[in-house]
C-alpha positions, 0 to 999 in steps of 0.5 A: 142920392147913392151910398156907397160903403168902403168894404174893407176899412169895415174889415179892418176894423172889426179885425182889428176890434177882435184882436184888441179884444182877444190880447185885452181878455187874453193878458188879463185871463193869462194875469189872473191865471198867474196872480193863483199859480203865485199863490195870492188867489184874490178873495172878493169882499161879499158885495151887498146891493140894497134892497137885495140878497147879500150875495156871499157871506161874511162865512162863506167870505173866511172859508174861501179865503181860508181855502184859498190859502191852504192851496198856497200852501199845498202849491209844487211851485218854488219860492223863485217859481212863486215869485216868476210866476208875479212878476209874469201876472204884472207883466201881464195886467200892465200889457192889458193896460197898454193894451186897452190904451193905444186902443184909446190912442188910435181913437184920439188920436184919429 
């Protein structure tokens, strides 16, 4: 009894997974970058865990929100450029979601 391995199929799956991962991570990173350039830096609320320490305090969260607001005021971009960056950010997040859905569709259909 011998087992045959189709190495070309293995390489195809590896390349497809690598390209898919690069697309998802790349679009997500570009979306975050454009979101920050648009003056809408995501500020995460403090996370609390049961029987653990608080990741950041309320004071630190307020400080981060204030720093993000100050950075948005100092942006050299015009309002039109900020709007274009925001549209680009949403487009990047949409492409990220579409890449994930396309991967799921390939799994389900095949």
